[in-house]
VOPA-424753 format. One line per 4 residues: number of its first residue (from 1); their letters; for each residue x, y, z of C-alpha. Coordinates in nm, 2 decimals, always signed. Example, Ala and Ser with C-alpha at 12.3 -4.5 7.8 and 13.67 -1.06 7.14 Angstrom:
2
1> as> +1.23:-0.45:+0.78 ~ +1.37:-0.11:+0.71
This chain:
433
1> mslq> +4.66:+19.48:+2.83 ~ +4.82:+19.29:+3.12 ~ +5.06:+19.45:+3.36 ~ +5.34:+19.24:+3.22
5> dkie> +5.27:+19.36:+2.87 ~ +5.26:+19.72:+3.00 ~ +5.60:+19.68:+3.16 ~ +5.75:+19.51:+2.85
9> tkea> +5.63:+19.79:+2.62 ~ +5.70:+20.06:+2.89 ~ +5.34:+20.18:+2.87 ~ +5.30:+20.13:+3.25
13> ligi> +5.24:+20.45:+3.44 ~ +5.49:+20.46:+3.73 ~ +5.38:+20.61:+4.06 ~ +5.64:+20.72:+4.32
17> mglg> +5.52:+20.81:+4.67 ~ +5.77:+21.03:+4.84 ~ +5.99:+21.25:+4.62 ~ +6.29:+21.28:+4.85
21> yvgl> +6.65:+21.15:+4.83 ~ +6.52:+20.81:+4.71 ~ +6.21:+20.89:+4.52 ~ +6.34:+21.17:+4.30
25> plav> +6.65:+20.98:+4.17 ~ +6.43:+20.68:+4.11 ~ +6.18:+20.89:+3.91 ~ +6.46:+21.03:+3.69
29> cfan> +6.61:+20.68:+3.64 ~ +6.28:+20.53:+3.52 ~ +6.19:+20.83:+3.31 ~ +6.53:+20.80:+3.13
33> agfk> +6.44:+20.44:+3.06 ~ +6.13:+20.54:+2.88 ~ +5.85:+20.52:+3.14 ~ +5.61:+20.80:+3.23
37> ilgt> +5.64:+20.90:+3.60 ~ +5.38:+21.04:+3.83 ~ +5.52:+21.15:+4.17 ~ +5.32:+21.22:+4.48
41> dile> +5.44:+21.40:+4.79 ~ +5.27:+21.57:+5.09 ~ +5.50:+21.87:+5.06 ~ +5.36:+22.12:+4.81
45> ervn> +5.69:+22.30:+4.79 ~ +5.86:+21.98:+4.67 ~ +5.59:+21.90:+4.42 ~ +5.61:+22.25:+4.28
49> kvnr> +5.99:+22.23:+4.24 ~ +5.96:+21.90:+4.05 ~ +5.70:+22.04:+3.82 ~ +5.93:+22.34:+3.75
53> gesy> +6.23:+22.10:+3.69 ~ +6.42:+22.23:+4.00 ~ +6.62:+21.96:+4.18 ~ +6.67:+21.97:+4.56
57> tgdv> +6.90:+21.67:+4.58 ~ +7.26:+21.64:+4.47 ~ +7.20:+21.31:+4.29 ~ +6.97:+21.48:+4.03
61> esqe> +7.08:+21.77:+3.81 ~ +6.81:+22.03:+3.76 ~ +6.90:+22.04:+3.39 ~ +6.82:+21.67:+3.35
65> lkal> +6.50:+21.70:+3.55 ~ +6.38:+22.00:+3.37 ~ +6.43:+21.83:+3.03 ~ +6.22:+21.52:+3.15
69> vakg> +5.95:+21.75:+3.29 ~ +5.93:+21.94:+2.96 ~ +5.91:+21.62:+2.77 ~ +5.61:+21.51:+2.98
73> sisa> +5.80:+21.21:+3.13 ~ +5.78:+21.33:+3.49 ~ +5.50:+21.52:+3.67 ~ +5.42:+21.56:+4.04
77> tsdf> +5.11:+21.61:+4.25 ~ +5.00:+21.62:+4.61 ~ +4.66:+21.47:+4.52 ~ +4.66:+21.10:+4.60
81> ealr> +4.36:+21.04:+4.37 ~ +4.62:+21.03:+4.09 ~ +4.73:+20.69:+4.23 ~ +4.43:+20.53:+4.07
85> dcdi> +4.59:+20.58:+3.73 ~ +4.93:+20.43:+3.82 ~ +5.01:+20.07:+3.72 ~ +5.31:+20.04:+3.95
89> inic> +5.35:+20.23:+4.28 ~ +5.68:+20.26:+4.46 ~ +5.66:+20.36:+4.82 ~ +5.97:+20.58:+4.90
93> vptp> +5.87:+20.75:+5.23 ~ +6.09:+20.82:+5.54 ~ +6.12:+20.56:+5.82 ~ +6.27:+20.75:+6.11
97> ftps> +6.29:+20.63:+6.47 ~ +6.13:+20.78:+6.78 ~ +6.33:+20.95:+7.06 ~ +6.33:+20.62:+7.24
101> kepd> +6.48:+20.44:+6.94 ~ +6.17:+20.26:+6.83 ~ +6.07:+20.24:+6.46 ~ +5.83:+20.50:+6.32
105> vsyi> +5.65:+20.34:+6.03 ~ +5.37:+20.59:+6.03 ~ +5.47:+20.72:+5.68 ~ +5.45:+20.37:+5.54
109> vnss> +5.11:+20.31:+5.71 ~ +4.97:+20.64:+5.58 ~ +5.09:+20.57:+5.23 ~ +4.95:+20.22:+5.23
113> eeis> +4.61:+20.36:+5.35 ~ +4.61:+20.61:+5.07 ~ +4.68:+20.34:+4.82 ~ +4.42:+20.10:+4.97
117> krlr> +4.15:+20.36:+4.92 ~ +4.23:+20.36:+4.55 ~ +4.37:+20.01:+4.48 ~ +4.25:+19.85:+4.16
121> kgql> +4.31:+19.52:+4.00 ~ +4.64:+19.47:+3.82 ~ +4.84:+19.71:+4.02 ~ +5.19:+19.63:+4.15
125> iilk> +5.29:+19.79:+4.48 ~ +5.66:+19.80:+4.58 ~ +5.78:+19.91:+4.92 ~ +6.13:+20.06:+4.91
129> sttf> +6.16:+20.23:+5.24 ~ +6.41:+20.08:+5.48 ~ +6.23:+19.89:+5.75 ~ +6.22:+19.59:+5.98
133> pett> +6.15:+19.23:+5.85 ~ +5.78:+19.15:+5.81 ~ +5.67:+19.51:+5.74 ~ +5.56:+19.43:+5.39
137> ekvv> +5.35:+19.13:+5.49 ~ +5.23:+19.23:+5.83 ~ +5.19:+19.60:+5.80 ~ +5.14:+19.69:+5.44
141> lpil> +4.95:+19.38:+5.31 ~ +4.67:+19.39:+5.57 ~ +4.60:+19.75:+5.49 ~ +4.60:+19.69:+5.11
145> eksg> +4.36:+19.39:+5.15 ~ +4.11:+19.61:+5.33 ~ +4.02:+19.71:+4.97 ~ +3.87:+19.37:+4.93
149> lkvg> +4.13:+19.27:+4.67 ~ +4.36:+18.97:+4.72 ~ +4.74:+18.98:+4.68 ~ +4.88:+18.76:+4.40
153> qdfy> +4.53:+18.74:+4.24 ~ +4.40:+19.10:+4.21 ~ +4.71:+19.30:+4.29 ~ +5.08:+19.24:+4.35
157> lays> +5.31:+19.34:+4.64 ~ +5.69:+19.32:+4.68 ~ +5.97:+19.47:+4.87 ~ +6.28:+19.61:+4.70
161> peri> +6.52:+19.80:+4.92 ~ +6.67:+20.13:+4.81 ~ +7.05:+20.12:+4.77 ~ +7.13:+20.49:+4.70
165> dpgn> +7.46:+20.62:+4.82 ~ +7.44:+21.00:+4.81 ~ +7.71:+21.16:+4.60 ~ +7.84:+20.83:+4.47
169> ksft> +7.90:+20.87:+4.10 ~ +8.05:+20.52:+4.05 ~ +7.74:+20.32:+4.17 ~ +7.41:+20.46:+4.05
173> ikst> +7.06:+20.32:+4.05 ~ +7.13:+20.17:+3.71 ~ +7.46:+20.01:+3.80 ~ +7.37:+19.89:+4.15
177> pvvv> +7.20:+19.54:+4.16 ~ +6.84:+19.54:+4.28 ~ +6.71:+19.29:+4.53 ~ +6.34:+19.20:+4.51
181> ggvt> +6.11:+18.97:+4.71 ~ +5.74:+18.94:+4.64 ~ +5.46:+18.81:+4.86 ~ +5.39:+18.55:+4.58
185> ekct> +5.59:+18.41:+4.30 ~ +5.39:+18.63:+4.05 ~ +5.46:+18.93:+4.26 ~ +5.83:+18.86:+4.25
189> hlae> +5.83:+18.80:+3.88 ~ +5.66:+19.13:+3.80 ~ +5.89:+19.33:+4.03 ~ +6.19:+19.16:+3.88
193> lfys> +6.07:+19.24:+3.53 ~ +6.00:+19.60:+3.62 ~ +6.34:+19.67:+3.76 ~ +6.52:+19.48:+3.48
197> kttd> +6.42:+19.77:+3.25 ~ +6.65:+20.01:+3.43 ~ +6.90:+19.80:+3.63 ~ +7.18:+19.58:+3.50
201> rvfk> +7.11:+19.30:+3.76 ~ +6.81:+19.20:+3.96 ~ +6.85:+18.94:+4.24 ~ +6.54:+18.76:+4.35
205> vssp> +6.49:+18.63:+4.71 ~ +6.22:+18.40:+4.84 ~ +6.01:+18.66:+5.03 ~ +5.98:+19.03:+5.13
209> raae> +6.12:+18.93:+5.47 ~ +6.44:+18.81:+5.31 ~ +6.48:+19.13:+5.11 ~ +6.40:+19.35:+5.42
213> makl> +6.66:+19.16:+5.63 ~ +6.92:+19.19:+5.35 ~ +6.88:+19.56:+5.36 ~ +6.94:+19.57:+5.73
217> leni> +7.24:+19.34:+5.70 ~ +7.40:+19.57:+5.45 ~ +7.38:+19.87:+5.68 ~ +7.44:+19.69:+6.01
221> frsv> +7.76:+19.54:+5.86 ~ +7.88:+19.90:+5.81 ~ +7.76:+20.01:+6.15 ~ +7.94:+19.73:+6.33
225> nial> +8.27:+19.78:+6.14 ~ +8.26:+20.15:+6.19 ~ +8.21:+20.10:+6.56 ~ +8.51:+19.87:+6.56
229> vnel> +8.74:+20.13:+6.42 ~ +8.58:+20.40:+6.64 ~ +8.67:+20.19:+6.94 ~ +9.02:+20.14:+6.81
233> arlc> +9.05:+20.51:+6.75 ~ +8.95:+20.57:+7.12 ~ +9.22:+20.33:+7.23 ~ +9.48:+20.50:+7.01
237> drmg> +9.37:+20.84:+7.16 ~ +9.43:+20.69:+7.50 ~ +9.77:+20.54:+7.41 ~ +9.88:+20.86:+7.25
241> nvdi> +10.16:+20.71:+7.03 ~ +9.96:+20.51:+6.77 ~ +9.79:+20.67:+6.47 ~ +9.47:+20.48:+6.38
245> wevi> +9.48:+20.63:+6.02 ~ +9.83:+20.49:+5.97 ~ +9.72:+20.15:+6.11 ~ +9.42:+20.13:+5.87
249> eaas> +9.63:+20.23:+5.58 ~ +9.88:+19.96:+5.67 ~ +9.61:+19.69:+5.72 ~ +9.46:+19.78:+5.38
253> tkpf> +9.77:+19.66:+5.20 ~ +9.65:+19.30:+5.27 ~ +9.49:+19.19:+4.95 ~ +9.24:+18.95:+5.11
257> gfmp> +9.04:+18.92:+5.43 ~ +9.04:+19.29:+5.52 ~ +8.81:+19.58:+5.42 ~ +8.89:+19.93:+5.54
261> fypg> +8.65:+20.13:+5.75 ~ +8.73:+20.47:+5.90 ~ +8.66:+20.64:+6.23 ~ +8.48:+20.97:+6.26
265> pgig> +8.26:+21.20:+6.47 ~ +7.97:+20.95:+6.45 ~ +7.76:+20.80:+6.17 ~ +7.49:+20.97:+5.96
269> ghci> +7.26:+20.93:+5.66 ~ +6.92:+20.78:+5.68 ~ +7.00:+20.41:+5.71 ~ +7.31:+20.33:+5.91
273> pvdp> +7.21:+20.51:+6.23 ~ +6.86:+20.38:+6.21 ~ +6.88:+20.02:+6.10 ~ +7.04:+19.86:+6.41
277> yyls> +6.76:+19.99:+6.62 ~ +6.49:+19.87:+6.37 ~ +6.64:+19.52:+6.39 ~ +6.69:+19.52:+6.77
281> wkar> +6.32:+19.63:+6.82 ~ +6.20:+19.35:+6.59 ~ +6.43:+19.09:+6.75 ~ +6.28:+19.16:+7.10
285> qydf> +5.94:+19.04:+6.96 ~ +6.10:+18.70:+6.93 ~ +6.27:+18.71:+7.28 ~ +6.60:+18.77:+7.11
289> htnf> +6.85:+19.05:+7.20 ~ +7.09:+19.17:+6.94 ~ +7.35:+19.27:+7.21 ~ +7.65:+19.29:+6.97
293> iela> +7.46:+19.51:+6.72 ~ +7.32:+19.74:+6.98 ~ +7.66:+19.78:+7.14 ~ +7.81:+19.88:+6.81
297> aetn> +7.53:+20.14:+6.76 ~ +7.59:+20.28:+7.11 ~ +7.97:+20.30:+7.04 ~ +7.89:+20.51:+6.73
301> ddmp> +7.63:+20.72:+6.91 ~ +7.90:+20.81:+7.17 ~ +8.15:+20.95:+6.92 ~ +8.01:+21.31:+6.91
305> ylvv> +8.08:+21.33:+7.29 ~ +8.43:+21.20:+7.24 ~ +8.49:+21.46:+6.97 ~ +8.37:+21.75:+7.19
309> nnvv> +8.60:+21.62:+7.47 ~ +8.89:+21.62:+7.23 ~ +8.81:+21.98:+7.13 ~ +8.80:+22.09:+7.49
313> daln> +9.12:+21.91:+7.58 ~ +9.30:+22.05:+7.28 ~ +9.19:+22.41:+7.37 ~ +9.31:+22.36:+7.73
317> kqgv> +9.65:+22.24:+7.61 ~ +9.67:+22.56:+7.40 ~ +9.60:+22.76:+7.72 ~ +9.25:+22.87:+7.59
321> cask> +8.96:+22.84:+7.83 ~ +8.70:+22.64:+7.65 ~ +8.41:+22.84:+7.78 ~ +8.55:+23.15:+7.62
325> advl> +8.66:+22.99:+7.29 ~ +8.51:+23.02:+6.94 ~ +8.49:+22.70:+6.73 ~ +8.44:+22.68:+6.36
329> vlgi> +8.29:+22.35:+6.25 ~ +8.41:+22.26:+5.90 ~ +8.17:+22.05:+5.69 ~ +7.84:+21.96:+5.85
333> sfke> +7.69:+21.71:+5.61 ~ +7.70:+21.34:+5.71 ~ +7.97:+21.26:+5.45 ~ +8.21:+21.44:+5.23
337> dvgd> +8.11:+21.62:+4.91 ~ +7.73:+21.62:+4.96 ~ +7.48:+21.85:+5.12 ~ +7.29:+21.57:+5.30
341> lrns> +7.22:+21.66:+5.67 ~ +7.02:+21.35:+5.76 ~ +7.13:+21.23:+6.10 ~ +7.46:+21.41:+6.05
345> palk> +7.69:+21.36:+6.35 ~ +7.82:+21.71:+6.30 ~ +7.48:+21.85:+6.41 ~ +7.50:+21.65:+6.74
349> vmqi> +7.86:+21.77:+6.78 ~ +7.74:+22.13:+6.74 ~ +7.46:+22.09:+6.99 ~ +7.70:+21.96:+7.25
353> lktk> +7.97:+22.22:+7.17 ~ +7.72:+22.50:+7.23 ~ +7.71:+22.40:+7.60 ~ +8.09:+22.39:+7.63
357> vsev> +8.23:+22.69:+7.43 ~ +8.15:+23.06:+7.38 ~ +8.04:+23.04:+7.01 ~ +7.99:+22.77:+6.75
361> vynd> +7.97:+22.86:+6.38 ~ +8.01:+22.65:+6.07 ~ +8.12:+22.65:+5.71 ~ +7.99:+22.42:+5.44
365> pyvk> +7.98:+22.50:+5.07 ~ +7.70:+22.24:+5.03 ~ +7.48:+22.37:+5.31 ~ +7.43:+22.74:+5.30
369> emdl> +7.18:+22.75:+5.58 ~ +7.02:+22.51:+5.83 ~ +6.81:+22.49:+6.14 ~ +6.96:+22.37:+6.47
373> dger> +6.76:+22.36:+6.79 ~ +6.50:+22.59:+6.64 ~ +6.75:+22.85:+6.53 ~ +6.85:+22.94:+6.18
377> hhsv> +7.22:+22.92:+6.11 ~ +7.42:+23.03:+5.80 ~ +7.75:+22.91:+5.66 ~ +8.01:+23.17:+5.75
381> dlkd> +8.29:+23.29:+5.52 ~ +8.56:+23.03:+5.53 ~ +8.87:+23.26:+5.54 ~ +8.72:+23.49:+5.81
385> gvkk> +8.59:+23.19:+6.01 ~ +8.93:+23.01:+6.01 ~ +9.12:+23.32:+6.12 ~ +8.88:+23.42:+6.39
389> adcv> +8.83:+23.07:+6.54 ~ +9.02:+22.94:+6.84 ~ +8.97:+22.59:+6.70 ~ +8.87:+22.46:+6.35
393> lita> +8.69:+22.13:+6.38 ~ +8.68:+21.91:+6.07 ~ +8.36:+21.69:+6.07 ~ +8.32:+21.64:+5.70
397> ahsc> +8.63:+21.64:+5.48 ~ +8.50:+21.80:+5.16 ~ +8.75:+21.77:+4.88 ~ +8.71:+22.14:+4.79
401> ydyh> +8.88:+22.26:+5.11 ~ +9.24:+22.37:+5.09 ~ +9.36:+22.19:+5.40 ~ +9.72:+22.33:+5.37
405> wive> +9.58:+22.68:+5.38 ~ +9.34:+22.60:+5.66 ~ +9.62:+22.45:+5.88 ~ +9.85:+22.74:+5.80
409> natl> +9.60:+23.01:+5.90 ~ +9.42:+22.83:+6.19 ~ +9.52:+22.85:+6.55 ~ +9.42:+22.49:+6.62
413> vvdt> +9.27:+22.21:+6.40 ~ +9.09:+21.91:+6.54 ~ +9.05:+21.66:+6.25 ~ +8.80:+21.38:+6.28
417> rngt> +8.81:+21.27:+5.92 ~ +9.18:+21.27:+5.82 ~ +9.13:+21.56:+5.59 ~ +9.48:+21.69:+5.68
421> kgis> +9.64:+21.37:+5.57 ~ +10.00:+21.43:+5.47 ~ +10.02:+21.77:+5.65 ~ +10.27:+21.79:+5.94
425> seki> +10.19:+22.05:+6.20 ~ +10.18:+22.08:+6.57 ~ +9.84:+22.27:+6.53 ~ +9.67:+21.94:+6.42
429> vklg> +9.50:+21.71:+6.67 ~ +9.36:+21.40:+6.50 ~ +9.10:+21.17:+6.62 ~ +9.27:+20.84:+6.70
433> a> +9.62:+20.97:+6.68
């Protein structure tokens, strides 16, 4: 049976390398569509949890995962030999950057090498990890062809960027259009056919390079616009008589030509903080400097320092010596209503605060414990923490918080997310107001 026939009849065995924030939701999506899924991961703990039906990401419910595992639709292993049996393999591994802001594609390289050792005719390989243009064709493809098989003839290769927004219930994997770009026309066709079985719309582009660049554009667009409002927030701070949140709300009434973005303590998640540096690194190989994009990234990277300065200034105005103050950080995930800590600006804020104040603790109902600078930290009791703190710093405005109660019982509130919107109190110091 051809691969196309296996996809059409849903008899294709789907492999997913990397069962993290991208891989696990993808596995559940395809399993619900009727495919059998085999996940691989180097973390034994993660593999064991999947096989027990225990979810570790907010976008997958354990009850749903457990039912699919019990049905035999999803299984996981750390043995890469299982890849031989897969008809389609999705690479969903991390792509971080180094301390010097250069791309680290070692996970992609290692995954490609494991596949290459076991590559057989008829398989479709799809890279989903966020990366720089030409990764699919100049990094992954040469490794796969070490097997002696030829792309477009013996096996198929495409790039299709992940578009998961953690915690977003309105736009899921199924309802968010998928972009695909194959190395050859047949590669693109098979990838399109595959994703059409679970997604409402598949958009084909001419090459993996175009798909890779599209992914970077999506996130750099956000990075640049967030940097714009962060800079305006700094100006409003300086002016002291203009509220950036009011300004954005007013501008948002325009029904065309404007899209609201909001300031904050920095940017987080996997993609937005990383992608500008991936593109700028690639651009330098062509003697091109993405100055505008890099400046935006630097503006966003500076925000944790501005936030800490705001906290210190606010404490001083209260007559409290910052070095003797206790600060409660409220919400440490990178966005509201999720437990995702990847590149969370709150962590950077906490690191800087620790050098400025007496004690830093946090409360987050989505993150019960976490590691910071090699130390284990636990979420403190909210009521005790608010009442004991010299300053409550809001870095993720979770909807479960009672901000009226927090303001009423806190000594000082520094709000970087407009969580206290609509509350009037001299205790509140807002970013950009």
